[in-house]
C-alpha positions in Angstrom: 24.1 0.1 32.7 20.3 0.0 31.6 19.9 -0.8 27.9 17.3 1.2 25.5 14.5 -0.6 24.9 13.9 -2.0 21.1 12.1 -0.3 18.9 9.6 -2.4 17.7 8.4 -2.9 14.1 4.2 -3.3 14.2 3.9 -6.3 11.9 0.4 -8.0 10.3 0.2 -10.9 8.4 -3.0 -11.3 6.2 -3.4 -14.5 4.5 -6.4 -16.9 4.1 -4.4 -20.4 4.4 -4.8 -20.9 8.5 -1.8 -23.8 8.8 0.6 -21.1 7.2 -0.7 -18.0 8.9 -0.6 -19.2 12.0 2.7 -21.0 11.7 4.5 -17.7 10.1 2.8 -15.7 12.7 4.3 -17.6 15.7 8.0 -17.7 14.0 7.9 -14.0 13.6 7.0 -13.2 16.9 9.4 -14.9 18.5 12.1 -12.0 16.9 12.9 -9.9 19.4 12.4 -6.2 17.0 8.7 -7.5 16.1 5.3 -6.4 17.6 3.0 -9.0 15.8 -0.9 -8.4 16.1 -3.5 -10.8 15.7 -3.0 -12.6 11.9 -6.1 -12.0 9.4 -7.4 -14.6 6.9 -9.0 -11.7 4.6 -8.4 -8.4 3.7 -12.2 -7.4 5.7 -10.4 -8.4 9.0 -7.4 -7.1 8.6 -9.2 -3.2 7.6 -10.8 -4.2 11.0 -6.9 -4.2 12.7 -6.2 -1.5 11.1 -9.0 0.6 12.5 -8.0 0.3 16.5 -4.3 -0.6 15.6 -1.0 1.2 14.6 0.9 -1.0 12.0 3.9 -0.5 10.4 4.5 -3.3 7.7 1.7 -5.7 6.5 2.7 -8.8 5.2 0.0 -9.6 2.4 -1.2 -12.6 0.3 -2.0 -11.4 -3.2 -4.5 -14.2 -3.7 -6.7 -13.9 -0.4 -9.8 -16.7 -2.1 -12.8 -13.9 -2.8 -10.2 -11.1 -3.1 -7.6 -10.1 -4.3 -4.3 -8.2 -2.6 -4.8 -5.5 -5.0 -9.1 -4.6 -3.6 -7.3 -4.3 -0.1 -4.6 -2.3 -0.9 -7.4 0.4 -2.4 -9.3 -0.1 0.8 -6.2 0.1 3.1 -5.4 3.4 1.5 -9.1 5.0 1.6 -9.0 4.1 5.5 -6.0 6.4 5.8 -2.7 3.2 6.1 0.3 5.0 5.4 2.9 2.1 6.4 4.6 -0.6 4.2 3.6 -3.2 2.4 5.5 -6.7 1.7 3.5 -9.0 -0.8 4.2 -12.4 0.3 2.8 -14.9 -2.2 3.7 -18.6 -3.5 4.1 -16.5 -7.1 2.7 -14.0 -9.1 2.5 -13.2 -12.8 4.5 -10.3 -14.5 1.7 -8.1 -14.8 0.4 -8.6 -11.2 3.6 -7.6 -10.0 3.5 -4.7 -11.9 -0.2 -3.3 -10.6 1.0 -4.5 -6.9 4.0 -2.2 -7.7 1.9 0.6 -9.0 0.1 0.3 -5.9 2.5 1.3 -3.9 4.0 -1.9 -2.5 7.6 -2.2 -1.0 8.2 -5.7 -2.2 7.3 -9.0 -3.2 8.5 -12.3 -1.3 8.0 -15.9 -2.2 6.7 -18.3 0.2 9.2 -20.8 -0.6 12.1 -18.9 1.1 13.1 -19.2 4.9 11.0 -17.0 7.1 14.5 -15.8 8.7 14.9 -14.2 4.8 11.3 -12.8 5.9 12.5 -11.3 8.8 15.3 -9.7 7.1 13.4 -8.6 4.1 10.9 -6.8 6.9 13.7 -4.9 8.4 14.9 -4.3 4.9 11.7 -2.5 3.8 11.4 -0.6 7.1 14.6 0.9 6.4 13.0 2.6 3.4 14.7 -0.3 0.7 12.3 -2.4 -2.0 12.5 -5.9 -1.3 11.6 -7.8 -4.9 12.9 -11.7 -5.6 15.6 -11.7 -8.6 12.8 -13.0 -11.2 10.8 -9.5 -10.6 13.5 -7.1 -11.1 12.8 -6.9 -15.1 8.6 -5.7 -13.7 10.3 -3.1 -11.8 12.7 -1.8 -14.4 9.8 -1.7 -16.8 7.5 0.0 -14.3 10.0 2.7 -13.4 10.4 3.5 -17.5 6.9 3.7 -17.8 6.4 5.8 -14.6 9.0 8.7 -16.2 7.0 8.7 -19.4 3.9 8.8 -18.0 4.8 11.3 -14.9 5.6 13.8 -18.3 2.7 13.5 -20.5 0.2 12.0 -17.7 -2.8 14.2 -18.2 -5.9 14.6 -15.6 -9.6 14.6 -16.6 -11.9 17.7 -16.1 -13.4 15.7 -13.1 -10.0 15.5 -11.5 -8.6 18.6 -12.3 -11.9 19.7 -10.2 -11.5 17.2 -7.4 -7.8 18.1 -7.1 -8.1 21.6 -7.3 -10.9 21.6 -4.3 -8.6 19.0 -2.4 -6.1 21.8 -2.6 -8.6 24.3 -1.2 -8.9 22.2 2.0 -12.7 21.5 0.7 -13.6 17.7 2.2 -15.3 15.2 0.1 -19.1 16.1 1.2 -18.3 19.9 0.4 -16.9 18.4 -2.6 -19.8 16.6 -3.5 -21.9 20.0 -3.1 -19.6 22.4 -5.5 -19.3 19.7 -8.1 -23.3 18.8 -7.9 -22.2 14.4 -7.5 -22.2 11.7 -4.9 -19.8 11.8 -2.3 -19.0 8.5 -3.4 -18.2 10.0 -6.9 -15.7 12.0 -5.7 -14.3 9.4 -3.1 -13.9 7.5 -6.7 -12.2 10.4 -8.6 -9.9 10.8 -5.9 -9.0 7.0 -6.0 -8.3 7.4 -9.8 -6.2 10.9 -8.5 -4.0 8.9 -6.0 -3.4 6.0 -8.5 -2.2 8.4 -11.2 0.3 10.3 -9.1 1.3 7.3 -7.2 0.5 9.2 -3.9 -1.8 7.1 -1.0 -3.1 10.4 0.7 -4.4 13.5 0.6 -1.6 15.4 2.1 0.9 14.1 -0.6 -1.7 14.8 -3.4 -1.1 18.8 -2.1 2.2 18.1 -2.3 2.2 16.4 -6.2 -0.5 18.7 -7.2 2.2 21.6 -6.2 5.0 19.7 -7.7 3.4 18.8 -11.0 0.0 20.0 -11.7 0.2 23.7 -10.7 -1.4 24.8 -13.8 -4.7 22.7 -12.7 -4.7 24.6 -9.2 
């Protein structure tokens, strides 16, 4: 009897430490259900990979030397990445963890843990679960409570309302810029703020949230 082929999880590792990056990539490549993209040393390299390769999970170091993981997440969202991001780090402060959770990461994994546990974490987040070290659970709880409060009372600025209305009407960034008589980069910046405030990562998700929570602005 022929066995069905294993569904591969496409993984991209982004870490600026060469020894850790190359070693971990080789270890994960030995897992039968993982397909490893070429590991990247910077967010810029990773963005180039995302332009040409479908990725399911990004393993992202928070501290990338000249840049932070949060900056990369915003850039990846602009490029339309909709996969999962698992932060793999030597350690982070509560404020940094909170920032990454707000930006949509699905977990925080500490580097001192064994690679076998990381493989388990990757499979868990692909199944829709969150992976968070015990010490960071309190941050997740605080963020969840804050999100509930903000979701009920968060307001949009006049510019954000105008851009949201235009997106709902199906206008492209350039068309919105003409309508509002602003630069296209200004429209993109407002869109990123809308993504952050509503907790979404794509225009289609923004439209759905607009219908659910901001119908009075449309």
